[in-house]
N, C-alpha and C positions, 0 to 999 in steps of 0.2 A: 692638312693634318695639324698644322700649328694652331689654326683657328678652332679646331675641335679639341684642343687641349693636349695634343701629343707632344712629348718632350722633344727638344732639339736633337738629343742623342738618338732617340728612337726614330725620328724622321730620317736621320742619316742612315740607319740600319735598314729601314723600309725601302728607301729609294735605291739602295744598293741591291736589295733582294728583288726588286721589281725590274730594274733597268740595267743592273750590273755596273752602274755608274755611281760611285760613292760621292755624295754631297756631304762634306764634313759638317759637324755640328756648329763649327764657327761660322761657316757660310750660311747655314740655316739661321743662326742668331742674327747675322747681319741683315738678311732678307726680312726677318721678323721685325727687327728694329726699324727698318725703313717703312714697313707696313704700319707699325704702331705710330710712327711719326706722321704718316699720311692720314691715318684715321683720327689721330688727335687733332691735327690741323683742321680737319673737316668739322669735328665736334666743336671746335673753338672759333669757327669762322665768323667774321663780322656779319651782322644782320643789317642789310642796307635798305630793306623795305619795311613798311608798317605791317603789322599782323593783327587785324581786327578780331580774329577768333583764335583762341588758344585752348588746346585740349591738354589736360594733365592726367597721368595715371601711373601706376607702379605695378611691378610684378616681382615675384620672389623666386630665387634660384639657389640651389645648394652649391656652396663655394667653400673650399679649404681656406679659411681665413684665420691667420695667426696660429696655425697648427691644429685647428679643430674645424669640423664641418658645421657651417651655420647657414641659415636662410638669409641671403643677402638681397636687399631691395634694389631694384633697377628702376630709377625714376626717369620718366620719358615725357617730353613735351612735343606736341605737333602743332604747328601754326598754319593758318590759312592766310596767305599774304594779300596785300592790297590789289594784286592782279588776279586773285582767285585761285592760286595754286597752293597745294599742300606741301609742307616741308617738315621733316623731323628736325627740330631745333636743338635738342639736347638729349643725350643718353648719359646718365650719371649714376654710379653706385652709391648706396648709403646703407648704414647699419639698420635703418628702419625709416618709417614715415613720420618722424617727428617734425614739429613745426620748423625747427632750425634747418633741417635738411631741405625742406621745400623753400624756405626763405633764401637759403644759399643758392638753390637752383635758380630762382627768379632773379636774385641779385646778379648772378652771373649772366643771365640773359639780358638784363637791362644794361650791364656793363658792355656787352657785345653789341648793343644798339637796339634792343627790343623796344618798340614804341607802338602807339596807336591801338593798344588792346582795348576793345570794346566789351568783349565777353569772354569769360573763362568757363570752360565746361569740364566738370570732373565728377567723381563719385562724392558722396556725402562723407567727407573725411575732415574732421575739425582742423587738422594740421594744414591741409590745403587751403581751407577757407581763411584761416588766420594769416597764412603767408600771403595770400592774394590781397587781403585787406591792408596788410602792412606794406607790400612792395608794389602793388598795382592799385592804388586807392581809387583811381578813376574808372576801373573796370567793374562791370556787373558780373554776377556769378550764376551759372546755371547748373542745377543738380541733374545728373544723368537720370532721365526718366525711366530707362530700362532697369537700372538698379533700384530705383525708387519703387517701381511697380513690383519688383520681386520682393522687396522688403515688406510691402503691404500684403501681398498674396501669401507670404510666409505665415501669416496669422489667420488664414482662411482654410477650412478643411478641404482636403483634396477633392472630395465629391462636389464641392461648390465652387471650386477655383475657376473653372472654365467660364461660368456665367459672370462671376465677379470680375474676372479679367476683361471680359468684353465691355462691361460698364466702365471699368477703369480706363480702358483704352480710348473710349469715346472722349474722355476729358482731354486727352493728349493728341487727338487728331483735329480738334477744333482749331480754327485759324484765327479766331478773335478772342481777346481776353474776356470780354463779357460773356461770351458763349461758354468758354472753358470754366469760368467761375460759377456760372449757373449750373453746369453739369456737375461740378465738384460739390456744390451744395446739395444737389439731388442725390449724389452718391452717399454723402454723409447721412442724409435723412433716411435713405433706403436701407442702409446697413448698420447704423449705429447701435441698434438694439441686438442684432444678430451676431455681429463680429466687432465687438467694442474695441479690442486692441488694434485690429486692422484699421479701423476708422481713426483711432488716435494717431497712428503712424502717418496715415494719409493727411490728416489735418495739420500735424506738426510740420510735415514737408511742404505745406503750402503757406506757412506763416512764420517760420522760425528764423529766417535770415533776412535782415533788412537790406535791400539793394539800393535804396535811395529813392526809387520811384514806386516800387510795389514791394509787398512783403512775401509774395508767393515765389519761393526759391525754385520750385519745379516748373514755374510758368514764365520765367524770365525771357525765354526764347520768343514769347509772343510780342515782345517789345521790338523785335527785329523783323526785317522783310519776310513776307509770307513764303517766298520762294526759297528762303534760307532755312526756315524753321525745321524742316525734316532733318537737316544735316547738323544742326547746332543744339539739339535737345538731348543728345546722348553722346557717349564716348565711343560709339561703335567703331569709328574710323581708327581709333588708337587701339582698341581691343583686338581688332583683326590683325593689326601689325604685331602686337605682343604674342598672339597665338602663333604667328609665323615664326617668331623668335623661339618660342617654346618647342615648336615642331622641329626646328633645326638643332636645338640643344638637347633634345630628348636622348640622343645616343651618347651624349657626354656623361650624363649622370651627375657626378660631382666635379665642378670645375677646379683645376689646380690652383687658381688664384683669381682675384677680381679682375685683373687685366685681361685674362683669357675670356671671361664672360663679356666684359665691355667690348672687346675687339670683335667677337663674333656677333654680338647684338648690333654693333655699329655697322658691320658689313651688310647685315640684313636690312637695316634701316636706311643705309646709304643707297642701296639698290632700289628700295621702295621709293625714296625721294627722287631718284633718277627717273623711275617709271612715271611718277606723278607729274613730272615736268612736262610730259607730253599730253596730259589730260587736265583741262581746267576743271576744278572742283565746283566752284561757284562763280556765277556772273556777279560782279560786285556793283554793277550799275544801280540796282535798287537801294543798296546801302548808301552810295554816294548821292542818291537823289534827295536824301534828307539831311545830308551834311556835306561839308566841303571835303573833297578827296585829299588825303594827306600827300604831301610832296615827298619825293625820294631824297635821301641824304646824298649830297654831292660827293662823288668819289674822285 
């Protein structure tokens, strides 16, 4: 009940009504405080492994903040560690997705021990890109191809969208950069006269962000092992997690404070991380085959 935003006084009344045993609001407060301490400790835990792949995304929730209801951003980072397992690394509220918010999030991760990031996967948000360049200068950046394709198709008439989507999909199922670039050029030639704005968005997405090796921000994943590419070209893994948080928070409506939101989201993500610990997400051998495997920090 506490996680769902029910006040400590109401929790006491409800427990008495259900069980005829009255749990006073002070006792509820003490239990809630212990819970908050445990969740906070987990969110701030030291990061002892390297995380070659880092996913970033945000979602908005209605929260009573400073006496008025606002849309509060919940910033989330998921990493794939050097043993191939997924972990939620941070859950953090923010007033919005400004560059400072993302920079603070990444700074906090680095202070906790984040290292070894080869690729950051996120939506095309300038604040994220700027924060990554500032705080993780050695990492490449991958634009989520799912969002990218939606952005392109938004400028195509509904009646033509199916055919264009198939041609667009071909670019992002190619396993080699040369093949993908050839298909991309073919896509531009095929549709530049019919759907000019869609082709402009597509072309911009393949050349706008200098990664140090190539300029195709939506094709950066092709610089990584083929067996990893399907998993590192979109933020689907993080979006599924956020959908689960929203499903659990739907009954709340407006959260009484940011702490209530963060605690409920943390519980959902903690349980997800525990489940992920039993299923290896990626075999990291192909990545280590082309570079020396990072060593763990001694504890």
